C-alpha positions in Angstrom: 28.7 -39.7 45.6 27.0 -39.8 49.0 24.3 -42.3 49.8 21.9 -39.4 50.3 22.1 -38.6 46.5 22.6 -42.2 45.1 20.8 -42.6 41.7 17.6 -44.6 41.8 15.6 -43.4 38.8 16.0 -41.7 35.4 13.2 -39.5 34.1 12.9 -38.3 30.5 11.1 -35.7 28.4 9.3 -37.3 25.6 9.4 -35.5 22.2 13.0 -34.8 21.1 14.5 -36.9 23.9 13.0 -40.4 23.6 10.9 -40.2 20.5 11.3 -38.5 17.1 7.9 -37.0 16.5 9.0 -34.2 14.3 8.0 -35.9 11.1 4.4 -36.5 12.3 4.1 -33.1 13.9 5.5 -31.3 10.8 3.2 -33.4 8.5 0.2 -32.4 10.5 0.9 -28.7 10.2 2.0 -29.0 6.6 -1.2 -30.7 5.6 -3.0 -27.6 6.8 -0.9 -25.5 4.4 -1.6 -27.8 1.5 -5.3 -27.8 2.3 -5.3 -24.1 1.9 -3.5 -24.1 -1.4 -0.1 -23.1 0.1 3.2 -24.7 -0.9 4.5 -27.5 1.2 7.4 -26.8 3.5 10.3 -29.2 4.1 10.6 -31.1 7.3 13.9 -29.2 8.1 11.8 -26.1 8.6 9.5 -27.8 11.2 12.0 -30.0 13.0 13.7 -27.4 15.3 10.3 -26.2 16.6 8.9 -29.7 17.2 9.4 -29.4 20.9 7.0 -26.5 21.0 4.1 -28.5 19.8 1.2 -26.7 18.2 2.6 -23.3 19.0 5.8 -24.2 17.2 4.3 -26.0 14.2 1.7 -23.4 13.5 4.3 -20.7 13.9 6.3 -22.3 11.1 3.3 -23.1 8.9 1.5 -19.8 9.2 3.7 -17.4 11.1 0.9 -17.2 13.8 1.3 -16.9 17.6 -1.1 -18.2 20.3 -2.2 -14.6 20.9 -3.9 -14.4 17.5 -7.7 -14.9 17.6 -7.6 -17.5 14.9 -5.1 -19.6 16.8 -7.4 -21.8 18.8 -9.3 -23.2 15.8 -6.2 -23.8 13.9 -4.6 -25.5 16.9 -7.6 -27.9 17.1 -7.4 -28.7 13.4 -3.7 -29.4 13.9 -4.5 -31.7 16.9 -6.9 -33.7 14.7 -4.3 -34.0 11.9 -1.7 -35.1 14.4 -3.9 -37.7 16.0 -4.3 -39.4 12.7 -0.5 -39.7 12.3 1.1 -39.9 15.8 1.1 -43.7 16.0 3.8 -43.6 13.2 6.2 -42.0 15.6 9.4 -43.9 16.4 11.9 -43.8 19.2 15.4 -42.3 18.5 18.1 -44.8 17.7 19.6 -46.2 20.9 16.7 -45.5 23.1 15.5 -49.1 23.4 19.0 -50.2 24.3 19.3 -47.3 26.8 16.0 -48.4 28.5 17.2 -52.0 28.6 20.5 -50.9 30.2 18.7 -48.9 32.9 16.6 -52.0 33.8 19.7 -54.1 33.8 21.2 -51.7 36.4 18.0 -51.9 38.5 17.1 -48.3 37.9 13.5 -47.2 37.6 12.5 -44.9 34.8 9.7 -42.7 33.6 8.6 -39.8 31.4 7.6 -36.3 32.2 6.3 -34.4 29.2 4.3 -31.2 28.5 2.4 -33.1 25.8 -1.3 -33.6 26.9 -2.7 -36.9 28.0 -4.9 -36.8 24.9 -1.7 -37.7 22.9 0.6 -39.1 25.5 -1.8 -41.9 26.4 -2.4 -43.4 23.0 1.1 -42.9 21.9 2.8 -44.6 24.9 0.3 -47.4 25.0 1.0 -48.2 21.3 4.8 -48.3 21.8 6.2 -51.4 23.6 9.1 -49.2 24.6 7.0 -47.7 27.4 5.7 -51.0 28.9 8.4 -50.8 31.6 8.0 -47.2 32.4 7.1 -46.7 36.1 5.6 -43.2 35.6 4.2 -41.4 32.6 3.3 -37.7 33.6 1.7 -35.6 30.9 1.4 -31.8 30.7 -2.1 -31.9 32.2 -1.6 -34.7 34.8 -0.9 -32.0 37.5 -2.2 -28.4 37.7 1.2 -27.3 36.4 3.4 -28.0 33.4 7.2 -27.6 33.0 9.2 -25.5 33.9 7.2 -25.9 37.1 8.7 -28.8 39.1 5.4 -30.3 40.2 5.2 -32.8 37.2 8.7 -34.0 38.2 7.6 -34.4 41.8 4.6 -36.4 40.7 6.8 -38.7 38.7 9.1 -39.3 41.6 6.1 -40.1 43.8 4.8 -42.6 41.3 8.2 -44.2 41.1 8.5 -44.2 44.9 11.8 -42.4 45.0 12.9 -39.0 46.4 13.6 -36.4 43.8 17.2 -36.0 44.8 17.7 -39.7 43.7 16.6 -38.9 40.2 18.2 -37.6 36.9 16.1 -35.7 34.5 16.9 -35.7 30.7 15.4 -33.3 28.3 16.0 -31.3 25.1 14.7 -27.9 26.2 15.8 -25.3 28.7 12.6 -25.6 30.6 13.4 -29.2 31.3 16.7 -28.2 33.0 14.8 -25.4 34.9 12.2 -27.9 36.1 14.8 -30.5 37.0 16.8 -28.0 39.1 13.7 -26.7 40.8 12.8 -30.3 41.7 16.3 -31.0 43.2 17.2 -33.4 40.5 20.4 -33.7 38.5 19.9 -32.6 34.9 21.1 -33.8 31.5 20.6 -31.8 28.3 19.7 -33.9 25.2 21.6 -31.9 22.7 20.4 -34.1 19.8 16.8 -33.0 20.4 14.5 -30.3 19.0 16.4 -27.1 19.8 15.7 -23.9 18.0 18.4 -22.2 16.0 19.1 -19.8 18.9 19.4 -22.5 21.5 22.7 -22.7 23.4 22.9 -25.8 25.7 25.9 -24.3 27.5 23.6 -21.7 28.9 21.0 -24.1 30.4 23.0 -24.8 33.5 22.6 -28.5 33.1 24.8 -30.9 35.0 25.8 -32.6 31.7 24.9 -32.8 28.1 24.7 -35.8 25.7 24.8 -36.0 21.8 23.0 -39.3 21.6 20.7 -41.3 23.9 23.4 -44.0 24.6 25.9 -41.3 25.8 23.8 -41.2 29.0 25.2 -44.5 30.1 28.6 -42.9 30.4 27.2 -40.3 32.7 25.4 -42.9 34.8 28.7 -44.8 35.5 29.6 -41.8 37.6 26.3 -41.6 39.3 
């Protein structure tokens, strides 16, 4: 690998890549069903759509889309329910070890998520895992959200590195699209929140991993 593309930093998506927030997101939506006298749904119904946030959770719970006139008030109710639960969220197994290994190699790291600062701020402040993150960019930090590359550019600026010296890891096709547009190498987190129709092989990622710690094998060649 040439010096012009030498790895200096690793950026990650948040939900489905670093943290397993599906139980809390699903519970927030399911509580809305229960409050309306509807039957509770199992977590397995919610988990594949956790990466889509309110849109995904309300779609599972009520079969509703963002275009429906009743969606905005339901979304706010969902947000309030989620805020009451989100600090129970935990990192995926191996993530803490992965972050420690990145630091041991002298690599900077950060987060680029489409989750709004309303949730990203309290959540990352409450989890010691993120104490060493050099950049945390939320969905509303810049005027754009992924798949636009600007959030990734902003993270690189905060880390003080050029985009071509970064790898971006995420569990959604939009993550790979954003990473490529930013000139970063991309890694698909195939253990994340992918819908039933997702096919990682079609995402044009530079690599794919089945667990967080598998990233270390990829970094050996970077």
